[in-house]
MOPAC internal coordinates of N, CA, C and O (Angstrom, degrees):
PM7 1SCF
backbone

  N    0.0000 0     0.00 0     0.00 0    0    0    0
  C    1.4331 1     0.00 0     0.00 0    1    0    0
  C    1.5067 1   106.62 1     0.00 0    2    1    0
  O    1.2310 1   121.06 1   -33.56 1    3    2    1
  N    1.3156 1   115.57 1   146.44 1    3    2    1
  C    1.4567 1   117.63 1   178.91 1    5    3    2
  C    1.5125 1   112.83 1   176.19 1    6    5    3
  O    1.2310 1   121.12 1    -3.96 1    7    6    5
  N    1.3341 1   115.47 1   176.04 1    7    6    5
  C    1.4376 1   122.96 1   175.91 1    9    7    6
  C    1.5036 1   108.69 1   -98.62 1   10    9    7
  O    1.2310 1   120.73 1   -28.34 1   11   10    9
  N    1.3403 1   116.22 1   151.66 1   11   10    9
  C    1.4625 1   118.97 1   178.42 1   13   11   10
  C    1.5268 1   110.83 1  -142.98 1   14   13   11
  O    1.2310 1   121.55 1   -24.02 1   15   14   13
  N    1.2794 1   114.63 1   155.98 1   15   14   13
  C    1.4208 1   123.88 1   174.52 1   17   15   14
  C    1.5407 1   107.96 1  -146.37 1   18   17   15
  O    1.2310 1   120.33 1   -72.93 1   19   18   17
  N    1.3310 1   116.97 1   107.07 1   19   18   17
  C    1.4595 1   122.39 1  -176.82 1   21   19   18
  C    1.5177 1   107.83 1  -117.44 1   22   21   19
  O    1.2310 1   120.75 1   -47.85 1   23   22   21
  N    1.3376 1   116.17 1   132.15 1   23   22   21
  C    1.4429 1   118.72 1   179.21 1   25   23   22
  C    1.5037 1   113.28 1  -157.65 1   26   25   23
  O    1.2310 1   120.67 1   -29.98 1   27   26   25
  N    1.3162 1   116.33 1   150.02 1   27   26   25
  C    1.4657 1   123.31 1   172.67 1   29   27   26
  C    1.5036 1   107.14 1  -164.26 1   30   29   27
  O    1.2310 1   121.35 1   -24.27 1   31   30   29
  N    1.3637 1   115.03 1   155.73 1   31   30   29
  C    1.4334 1   122.91 1   177.49 1   33   31   30
  C    1.5074 1   114.42 1    51.32 1   34   33   31
  O    1.2310 1   120.42 1  -142.69 1   35   34   33
  N    1.3221 1   116.79 1    37.31 1   35   34   33
  C    1.4380 1   120.15 1   175.67 1   37   35   34
  C    1.5138 1   115.80 1    84.20 1   38   37   35
  O    1.2310 1   118.61 1   178.43 1   39   38   37
  N    1.3109 1   120.26 1    -1.57 1   39   38   37
  C    1.4615 1   123.51 1  -179.80 1   41   39   38
  C    1.5369 1   108.43 1  -123.36 1   42   41   39
  O    1.2310 1   119.78 1   -21.03 1   43   42   41
  N    1.2933 1   118.02 1   158.97 1   43   42   41
  C    1.4624 1   121.72 1   178.64 1   45   43   42
  C    1.5009 1   113.23 1  -169.66 1   46   45   43
  O    1.2310 1   122.04 1    -4.68 1   47   46   45
  N    1.3559 1   113.71 1   175.32 1   47   46   45
  C    1.4510 1   123.22 1  -179.02 1   49   47   46
  C    1.5053 1   107.98 1  -137.35 1   50   49   47
  O    1.2310 1   119.25 1   -41.64 1   51   50   49
  N    1.3073 1   119.03 1   138.36 1   51   50   49
  C    1.4376 1   125.57 1   179.50 1   53   51   50
  C    1.4618 1   111.30 1  -133.69 1   54   53   51
  O    1.2310 1   118.96 1   -46.61 1   55   54   53
  N    1.3304 1   119.60 1   133.39 1   55   54   53
  C    1.4639 1   119.15 1  -178.92 1   57   55   54
  C    1.5322 1   112.13 1   178.26 1   58   57   55
  O    1.2310 1   121.34 1    18.67 1   59   58   57
  N    1.3354 1   115.03 1  -161.33 1   59   58   57
  C    1.4267 1   122.49 1   178.23 1   61   59   58
  C    1.5226 1   109.19 1  -126.39 1   62   61   59
  O    1.2310 1   120.66 1   -30.25 1   63   62   61
  N    1.3424 1   116.35 1   149.75 1   63   62   61
  C    1.4374 1   121.83 1  -176.67 1   65   63   62
  C    1.5119 1   111.06 1  -144.65 1   66   65   63
  O    1.2310 1   121.13 1   -28.03 1   67   66   65
  N    1.3272 1   115.44 1   151.97 1   67   66   65
  C    1.4605 1   122.33 1   176.27 1   69   67   66
  C    1.5448 1   106.05 1  -135.67 1   70   69   67
  O    1.2310 1   121.34 1   -39.70 1   71   70   69
  N    1.3149 1   115.04 1   140.30 1   71   70   69
  C    1.4855 1   117.81 1  -178.02 1   73   71   70
  C    1.5204 1   112.67 1  -147.72 1   74   73   71
  O    1.2310 1   122.23 1   -15.45 1   75   74   73
  N    1.2924 1   113.34 1   164.55 1   75   74   73
  C    1.4733 1   122.69 1   179.93 1   77   75   74
  C    1.5097 1   106.41 1  -140.72 1   78   77   75
  O    1.2310 1   120.42 1   -47.29 1   79   78   77
  N    1.3465 1   116.81 1   132.71 1   79   78   77
  C    1.4538 1   120.93 1  -177.48 1   81   79   78
  C    1.5087 1   110.07 1  -140.46 1   82   81   79
  O    1.2310 1   120.53 1   -32.79 1   83   82   81
  N    1.2884 1   116.58 1   147.21 1   83   82   81
  C    1.4411 1   122.85 1   178.33 1   85   83   82
  C    1.5412 1   107.88 1  -135.50 1   86   85   83
  O    1.2310 1   121.09 1   -51.38 1   87   86   85
  N    1.3115 1   115.52 1   128.62 1   87   86   85
  C    1.4783 1   120.53 1  -174.74 1   89   87   86
  C    1.4798 1   113.20 1  -132.89 1   90   89   87
  O    1.2310 1   122.19 1   -11.56 1   91   90   89
  N    1.3577 1   113.40 1   168.44 1   91   90   89
  C    1.4398 1   122.19 1   177.08 1   93   91   90
  C    1.5292 1   106.98 1  -140.33 1   94   93   91
  O    1.2310 1   121.56 1   -36.20 1   95   94   93
  N    1.3505 1   114.63 1   143.80 1   95   94   93
  C    1.4451 1   120.33 1  -177.48 1   97   95   94
  C    1.5008 1   112.58 1  -138.98 1   98   97   95
  O    1.2310 1   119.95 1   -13.69 1   99   98   97
  N    1.2958 1   117.70 1   166.31 1   99   98   97
  C    1.4180 1   123.23 1  -179.49 1  101   99   98
  C    1.5377 1   109.87 1  -143.72 1  102  101   99
  O    1.2310 1   119.96 1   -41.92 1  103  102  101
  N    1.2914 1   117.67 1   138.08 1  103  102  101
  C    1.4646 1   123.31 1   179.33 1  105  103  102
  C    1.5478 1   107.90 1  -121.90 1  106  105  103
  O    1.2310 1   121.20 1   -58.17 1  107  106  105
  N    1.3129 1   115.31 1   121.83 1  107  106  105
  C    1.5026 1   121.07 1  -179.99 1  109  107  106
  C    1.5153 1   108.30 1  -118.41 1  110  109  107
  O    1.2310 1   122.84 1   -50.94 1  111  110  109
  N    1.3419 1   112.17 1   129.06 1  111  110  109
  C    1.5024 1   120.09 1   176.70 1  113  111  110
  C    1.5067 1   109.62 1  -137.37 1  114  113  111
  O    1.2310 1   119.43 1   -60.17 1  115  114  113
  N    1.2990 1   118.69 1   119.83 1  115  114  113
  C    1.4961 1   120.10 1   174.43 1  117  115  114
  C    1.5197 1   109.29 1   -59.81 1  118  117  115
  O    1.2310 1   120.52 1   -25.94 1  119  118  117
  N    1.3697 1   116.60 1   154.06 1  119  118  117
  C    1.4478 1   122.08 1  -171.69 1  121  119  118
  C    1.5617 1   113.66 1   -54.82 1  122  121  119
  O    1.2310 1   119.39 1   124.17 1  123  122  121
  N    1.3072 1   118.76 1   -55.83 1  123  122  121
  C    1.4411 1   119.26 1  -175.55 1  125  123  122
  C    1.5227 1   114.90 1  -101.80 1  126  125  123
  O    1.2310 1   119.90 1  -174.46 1  127  126  125
  N    1.2655 1   117.79 1     5.54 1  127  126  125
  C    1.4469 1   122.35 1   179.71 1  129  127  126
  C    1.5508 1   111.38 1   -86.19 1  130  129  127
  O    1.2310 1   121.52 1   -31.45 1  131  130  129
  N    1.2837 1   114.69 1   148.55 1  131  130  129
  C    1.5198 1   119.60 1   176.78 1  133  131  130
  C    1.5018 1   110.71 1   -90.83 1  134  133  131
  O    1.2310 1   119.07 1   172.57 1  135  134  133
  N    1.2936 1   119.38 1    -7.43 1  135  134  133
  C    1.4588 1   123.32 1  -178.15 1  137  135  134
  C    1.5614 1   110.29 1   -97.03 1  138  137  135
  O    1.2310 1   120.41 1   -38.76 1  139  138  137
  N    1.3133 1   116.83 1   141.24 1  139  138  137
  C    1.4377 1   119.99 1   177.30 1  141  139  138
  C    1.5317 1   109.78 1  -135.25 1  142  141  139
  O    1.2310 1   120.78 1   -18.08 1  143  142  141
  N    1.3389 1   116.11 1   161.92 1  143  142  141
  C    1.4637 1   123.02 1   178.94 1  145  143  142
  C    1.5064 1   107.05 1  -120.10 1  146  145  143
  O    1.2310 1   119.92 1   -47.18 1  147  146  145
  N    1.3302 1   117.77 1   132.82 1  147  146  145
  C    1.4256 1   124.57 1   178.73 1  149  147  146
  C    1.5277 1   108.39 1  -124.65 1  150  149  147
  O    1.2310 1   120.26 1   -51.19 1  151  150  149
  N    1.3292 1   117.11 1   128.81 1  151  150  149
  C    1.4616 1   121.45 1  -179.08 1  153  151  150
  C    1.4997 1   111.60 1  -144.15 1  154  153  151
  O    1.2310 1   120.50 1   -27.64 1  155  154  153
  N    1.3430 1   116.66 1   152.36 1  155  154  153
  C    1.4500 1   119.49 1   179.69 1  157  155  154
  C    1.5341 1   111.90 1  -168.13 1  158  157  155
  O    1.2310 1   120.94 1    -7.64 1  159  158  157
  N    1.3197 1   115.81 1   172.36 1  159  158  157
  C    1.4346 1   124.35 1  -179.82 1  161  159  158
  C    1.5171 1   107.33 1  -146.43 1  162  161  159
  O    1.2310 1   120.65 1   -32.49 1  163  162  161
  N    1.3466 1   116.36 1   147.51 1  163  162  161
  C    1.4436 1   122.11 1   177.17 1  165  163  162
  C    1.5262 1   109.45 1  -136.21 1  166  165  163
  O    1.2310 1   119.81 1   -39.64 1  167  166  165
  N    1.3225 1   117.97 1   140.36 1  167  166  165
  C    1.4512 1   124.67 1   174.03 1  169  167  166
  C    1.5176 1   108.04 1  -117.62 1  170  169  167
  O    1.2310 1   121.45 1   -32.50 1  171  170  169
  N    1.3356 1   114.83 1   147.50 1  171  170  169
  C    1.4232 1   117.93 1  -176.79 1  173  171  170
  C    1.5096 1   114.96 1  -162.80 1  174  173  171
  O    1.2310 1   121.61 1     2.00 1  175  174  173
  N    1.3290 1   114.52 1  -178.00 1  175  174  173
  C    1.4368 1   125.79 1   179.34 1  177  175  174
  C    1.5233 1   109.51 1  -125.25 1  178  177  175
  O    1.2310 1   120.66 1   -47.49 1  179  178  177
  N    1.3555 1   116.35 1   132.51 1  179  178  177
  C    1.4773 1   120.94 1   178.20 1  181  179  178
  C    1.5065 1   106.72 1  -127.44 1  182  181  179
  O    1.2310 1   120.57 1   -45.59 1  183  182  181
  N    1.3588 1   116.51 1   134.41 1  183  182  181
  C    1.4315 1   121.74 1   175.41 1  185  183  182
  C    1.5214 1   107.76 1  -125.81 1  186  185  183
  O    1.2310 1   119.35 1   -56.89 1  187  186  185
  N    1.3193 1   118.85 1   123.11 1  187  186  185
  C    1.4764 1   122.62 1  -175.29 1  189  187  186
  C    1.5148 1   110.76 1  -131.79 1  190  189  187
  O    1.2310 1   121.12 1   -39.12 1  191  190  189
  N    1.3294 1   115.46 1   140.88 1  191  190  189
  C    1.4426 1   123.10 1   168.38 1  193  191  190
  C    1.5232 1   107.21 1  -111.99 1  194  193  191
  O    1.2310 1   120.07 1   -50.36 1  195  194  193
  N    1.3731 1   117.47 1   129.64 1  195  194  193
  C    1.4590 1   117.57 1  -172.31 1  197  195  194
  C    1.4979 1   110.32 1  -151.96 1  198  197  195
  O    1.2310 1   121.62 1    -9.90 1  199  198  197
  N    1.3633 1   114.50 1   170.10 1  199  198  197
  C    1.4442 1   122.48 1   175.76 1  201  199  198
  C    1.5184 1   106.97 1  -131.88 1  202  201  199
  O    1.2310 1   120.68 1   -41.94 1  203  202  201
  N    1.3458 1   116.31 1   138.06 1  203  202  201
  C    1.4982 1   117.97 1   173.94 1  205  203  202
  C    1.5339 1   109.34 1   -79.39 1  206  205  203
  O    1.2310 1   121.00 1   -29.87 1  207  206  205
  N    1.3243 1   115.70 1   150.13 1  207  206  205
  C    1.4574 1   120.28 1   171.46 1  209  207  206
  C    1.5251 1   110.49 1  -141.15 1  210  209  207
  O    1.2310 1   121.05 1   -17.91 1  211  210  209
  N    1.3234 1   115.59 1   162.09 1  211  210  209
  C    1.4382 1   123.08 1  -179.93 1  213  211  210
  C    1.4940 1   109.43 1  -128.37 1  214  213  211
  O    1.2310 1   120.65 1   -20.97 1  215  214  213
  N    1.3625 1   116.36 1   159.03 1  215  214  213
  C    1.4485 1   121.66 1   178.51 1  217  215  214
  C    1.5171 1   109.66 1   -82.01 1  218  217  215
  O    1.2310 1   121.65 1   -44.25 1  219  218  217
  N    1.3354 1   114.44 1   135.75 1  219  218  217
  C    1.4540 1   120.15 1  -178.20 1  221  219  218
  C    1.5160 1   110.53 1   -80.47 1  222  221  219
  O    1.2310 1   119.25 1   -68.76 1  223  222  221
  N    1.2922 1   119.04 1   111.24 1  223  222  221
  C    1.4543 1   123.74 1   178.89 1  225  223  222
  C    1.5076 1   110.55 1   -86.02 1  226  225  223
  O    1.2310 1   120.13 1  -158.45 1  227  226  225
  N    1.2847 1   117.35 1    21.55 1  227  226  225
  C    1.4510 1   122.02 1   176.51 1  229  227  226
  C    1.5003 1   112.68 1   -94.26 1  230  229  227
  O    1.2310 1   119.46 1    14.36 1  231  230  229
  N    1.3041 1   118.64 1  -165.64 1  231  230  229
  C    1.4771 1   122.84 1  -179.14 1  233  231  230
  C    1.5145 1   112.97 1   -66.91 1  234  233  231
  O    1.2310 1   119.55 1   153.51 1  235  234  233
  N    1.3861 1   118.46 1   -26.49 1  235  234  233
  C    1.4381 1   119.28 1  -177.65 1  237  235  234
  C    1.5239 1   112.07 1   -77.58 1  238  237  235
  O    1.2310 1   119.14 1   144.25 1  239  238  237
  N    1.3287 1   119.25 1   -35.75 1  239  238  237
  C    1.4467 1   123.05 1  -178.69 1  241  239  238
  C    1.4908 1   113.75 1    70.39 1  242  241  239
  O    1.2310 1   119.50 1  -160.78 1  243  242  241
  N    1.3265 1   118.55 1    19.22 1  243  242  241
  C    1.4469 1   121.88 1   179.32 1  245  243  242
  C    1.5377 1   112.84 1   -90.26 1  246  245  243
  O    1.2310 1   120.98 1   -20.20 1  247  246  245
  N    1.2795 1   115.73 1   159.80 1  247  246  245
  C    1.4665 1   119.84 1   172.26 1  249  247  246
  C    1.5170 1   108.13 1   -85.16 1  250  249  247
  O    1.2310 1   120.48 1   -34.11 1  251  250  249
  N    1.3277 1   116.70 1   145.89 1  251  250  249
  C    1.4460 1   121.08 1   179.78 1  253  251  250
  C    1.4893 1   109.21 1  -143.29 1  254  253  251
  O    1.2310 1   119.79 1   -20.99 1  255  254  253
  N    1.3762 1   118.01 1   159.01 1  255  254  253
  C    1.4192 1   123.33 1   179.71 1  257  255  254
  C    1.4955 1   111.89 1   -65.27 1  258  257  255
  O    1.2310 1   120.19 1   -38.96 1  259  258  257
  N    1.3378 1   117.25 1   141.04 1  259  258  257
  C    1.4647 1   123.98 1   178.13 1  261  259  258
  C    1.5351 1   107.34 1   -86.70 1  262  261  259
  O    1.2310 1   121.11 1   -98.11 1  263  262  261
  N    1.3181 1   115.48 1    81.89 1  263  262  261
  C    1.4540 1   119.91 1  -175.58 1  265  263  262
  C    1.5413 1   107.01 1  -136.17 1  266  265  263
  O    1.2310 1   121.21 1   -52.61 1  267  266  265
  N    1.3600 1   115.29 1   127.39 1  267  266  265
  C    1.4550 1   117.90 1  -174.67 1  269  267  266
  C    1.5516 1   110.77 1  -108.16 1  270  269  267
  O    1.2310 1   118.90 1  -177.32 1  271  270  269
  N    1.3424 1   119.70 1     2.68 1  271  270  269
  C    1.4517 1   120.92 1  -178.00 1  273  271  270
  C    1.4982 1   113.32 1   -87.81 1  274  273  271
  O    1.2310 1   120.65 1    15.21 1  275  274  273
  N    1.3038 1   116.35 1  -164.79 1  275  274  273
  C    1.4531 1   124.39 1   177.92 1  277  275  274
  C    1.5499 1   108.55 1   -69.88 1  278  277  275
  O    1.2310 1   119.80 1   -55.32 1  279  278  277
  N    1.3338 1   117.99 1   124.68 1  279  278  277
  C    1.4718 1   119.58 1  -176.99 1  281  279  278
  C    1.5266 1   112.03 1   -60.14 1  282  281  279
  O    1.2310 1   118.81 1   151.64 1  283  282  281
  N    1.3284 1   119.87 1   -28.36 1  283  282  281
  C    1.4527 1   122.44 1   179.79 1  285  283  282
  C    1.5499 1   111.04 1   -68.41 1  286  285  283
  O    1.2310 1   120.03 1   155.98 1  287  286  285
  N    1.3075 1   117.55 1   -24.02 1  287  286  285
  C    1.4942 1   121.54 1   180.00 1  289  287  286
  C    1.5088 1   113.73 1   -96.51 1  290  289  287
  O    1.2310 1   119.57 1  -173.92 1  291  290  289
  N    1.3272 1   118.43 1     6.08 1  291  290  289
  C    1.4480 1   121.95 1  -178.93 1  293  291  290
  C    1.5171 1   111.51 1   -72.69 1  294  293  291
  O    1.2310 1   119.71 1   -50.76 1  295  294  293
  N    1.3426 1   118.16 1   129.24 1  295  294  293
  C    1.4476 1   121.60 1   175.14 1  297  295  294
  C    1.5345 1   107.94 1  -122.68 1  298  297  295
  O    1.2310 1   120.54 1   -44.12 1  299  298  297
  N    1.2982 1   116.58 1   135.88 1  299  298  297
  C    1.4586 1   119.47 1  -177.50 1  301  299  298
  C    1.5572 1   108.96 1   -74.80 1  302  301  299
  O    1.2310 1   122.62 1   -27.45 1  303  302  301
  N    1.3133 1   112.59 1   152.55 1  303  302  301
  C    1.4754 1   121.27 1   174.83 1  305  303  302
  C    1.5259 1   112.76 1    59.25 1  306  305  303
  O    1.2310 1   120.40 1  -134.87 1  307  306  305
  N    1.2970 1   116.84 1    45.13 1  307  306  305
  C    1.4473 1   120.44 1   179.66 1  309  307  306
  C    1.5108 1   115.25 1   -90.49 1  310  309  307
  O    1.2310 1   119.88 1   177.90 1  311  310  309
  N    1.3818 1   117.83 1    -2.10 1  311  310  309
  C    1.4238 1   121.50 1   176.45 1  313  311  310
  C    1.5425 1   109.32 1  -110.47 1  314  313  311
  O    1.2310 1   120.87 1   -32.87 1  315  314  313
  N    1.3120 1   115.95 1   147.13 1  315  314  313
  C    1.4732 1   119.91 1  -178.97 1  317  315  314
  C    1.5026 1   112.51 1  -133.79 1  318  317  315
  O    1.2310 1   121.24 1   -25.46 1  319  318  317
  N    1.3252 1   115.23 1   154.54 1  319  318  317
  C    1.4489 1   122.85 1   179.30 1  321  319  318
  C    1.5396 1   106.79 1  -134.12 1  322  321  319
  O    1.2310 1   121.17 1   -49.11 1  323  322  321
  N    1.3100 1   115.37 1   130.89 1  323  322  321
  C    1.4733 1   121.19 1   172.93 1  325  323  322
  C    1.4984 1   107.34 1  -121.46 1  326  325  323
  O    1.2310 1   120.15 1   -58.88 1  327  326  325
  N    1.3469 1   117.31 1   121.12 1  327  326  325
  C    1.4681 1   121.30 1  -177.60 1  329  327  326
  C    1.5437 1   105.90 1  -121.22 1  330  329  327
  O    1.2310 1   121.27 1   -51.41 1  331  330  329
  N    1.3105 1   115.18 1   128.59 1  331  330  329
  C    1.4480 1   123.16 1   174.58 1  333  331  330
  C    1.5378 1   106.05 1  -127.57 1  334  333  331
  O    1.2310 1   120.49 1   -67.82 1  335  334  333
  N    1.3001 1   116.67 1   112.18 1  335  334  333
  C    1.4780 1   119.10 1  -179.60 1  337  335  334
  C    1.5151 1   111.69 1   165.26 1  338  337  335
  O    1.2310 1   121.10 1    23.82 1  339  338  337
  N    1.3037 1   115.49 1  -156.18 1  339  338  337
  C    1.4764 1   117.94 1  -178.29 1  341  339  338
  C    1.5082 1   112.02 1   -69.73 1  342  341  339
  O    1.2310 1   122.07 1   -43.67 1  343  342  341
  N    1.3406 1   113.64 1   136.33 1  343  342  341
  C    1.4742 1   119.44 1   178.53 1  345  343  342
  C    1.5466 1   111.18 1  -114.95 1  346  345  343
  O    1.2310 1   120.77 1   161.87 1  347  346  345
  N    1.3097 1   116.13 1   -18.13 1  347  346  345
  C    1.4861 1   119.02 1   179.49 1  349  347  346
  C    1.5030 1   109.77 1  -159.74 1  350  349  347
  O    1.2310 1   120.93 1   -45.32 1  351  350  349
  N    1.3573 1   115.83 1   134.68 1  351  350  349
  C    1.4627 1   122.18 1   170.40 1  353  351  350
  C    1.5180 1   103.63 1  -138.54 1  354  353  351
  O    1.2310 1   121.03 1   -51.18 1  355  354  353
  N    1.3380 1   115.63 1   128.82 1  355  354  353
  C    1.4888 1   117.46 1  -179.07 1  357  355  354
  C    1.5262 1   110.64 1  -143.34 1  358  357  355
  O    1.2310 1   122.61 1   -24.48 1  359  358  357
  N    1.2958 1   112.61 1   155.52 1  359  358  357
  C    1.4512 1   124.28 1   174.47 1  361  359  358
  C    1.5493 1   105.69 1  -145.59 1  362  361  359
  O    1.2310 1   121.67 1   -56.67 1  363  362  361
  N    1.3079 1   114.41 1   123.33 1  363  362  361
  C    1.4647 1   117.81 1   179.15 1  365  363  362
  C    1.5171 1   111.17 1  -134.87 1  366  365  363
  O    1.2310 1   120.88 1   -30.91 1  367  366  365
  N    1.3196 1   115.92 1   149.09 1  367  366  365
  C    1.4639 1   122.43 1   177.23 1  369  367  366
  C    1.5169 1   106.47 1  -117.96 1  370  369  367
  O    1.2310 1   120.42 1   -52.07 1  371  370  369
  N    1.3304 1   116.80 1   127.93 1  371  370  369
  C    1.4324 1   122.29 1  -178.27 1  373  371  370
  C    1.5497 1   114.39 1  -125.32 1  374  373  371
  O    1.2310 1   121.83 1    -8.78 1  375  374  373
  N    1.2958 1   114.10 1   171.22 1  375  374  373
  C    1.4556 1   118.69 1   177.43 1  377  375  374
  C    1.4998 1   108.94 1  -134.71 1  378  377  375
  O    1.2310 1   120.18 1   -40.02 1  379  378  377
  N    1.3632 1   117.26 1   139.98 1  379  378  377
  C    1.4493 1   122.49 1   179.89 1  381  379  378
  C    1.5079 1   106.92 1   -87.68 1  382  381  379
  O    1.2310 1   120.04 1   -79.00 1  383  382  381
  N    1.3037 1   117.52 1   101.00 1  383  382  381
  C    1.4710 1   122.60 1  -174.50 1  385  383  382
  C    1.5476 1   112.58 1   -71.05 1  386  385  383
  O    1.2310 1   120.49 1   152.89 1  387  386  385
  N    1.2962 1   116.67 1   -27.11 1  387  386  385
  C    1.4516 1   119.03 1  -175.10 1  389  387  386
  C    1.5279 1   114.31 1   -95.41 1  390  389  387
  O    1.2310 1   120.96 1  -179.40 1  391  390  389
  N    1.3648 1   115.78 1     0.60 1  391  390  389
  C    1.4523 1   123.78 1   174.15 1  393  391  390
  C    1.5470 1   110.92 1    53.94 1  394  393  391
  O    1.2310 1   120.53 1  -130.22 1  395  394  393
  N    1.3143 1   116.59 1    49.78 1  395  394  393
  C    1.4662 1   121.73 1   176.69 1  397  395  394
  C    1.5181 1   110.54 1   -64.94 1  398  397  395
  O    1.2310 1   121.08 1   -38.36 1  399  398  397
  N    1.3109 1   115.54 1   141.64 1  399  398  397
  C    1.4710 1   119.72 1  -179.11 1  401  399  398
  C    1.5399 1   109.23 1   -74.47 1  402  401  399
  O    1.2310 1   121.73 1   -39.63 1  403  402  401
  N    1.3190 1   114.29 1   140.37 1  403  402  401
  C    1.4767 1   119.28 1  -178.53 1  405  403  402
  C    1.5542 1   107.23 1  -105.92 1  406  405  403
  O    1.2310 1   120.04 1   -32.95 1  407  406  405
  N    1.2902 1   117.53 1   147.05 1  407  406  405
  C    1.4651 1   122.12 1   178.59 1  409  407  406
  C    1.4965 1   110.63 1   -96.38 1  410  409  407
  O    1.2310 1   120.10 1   180.00 1  411  410  409

């Protein structure tokens, strides 16, 4: 769970999110080699409430909410995102620098 602010090219999103993820991984190392391969995948659920914002190209240069309605009717966090799917896929190659003995 956490707060986020993501933006690029003058646009962005700010809000709060909570998620749950479950993953599985595998580490493979040949017997006498010092190099190993680590890989895994995780699936999860993410629920986020957010607001879009844009960069102010005026004299202030501040970011502001992208809202075209009546300011008195503005409510924060009125957009939501629900994501169900992959949350992490990784493959890494490492080396055992201390040359620990393997059984």
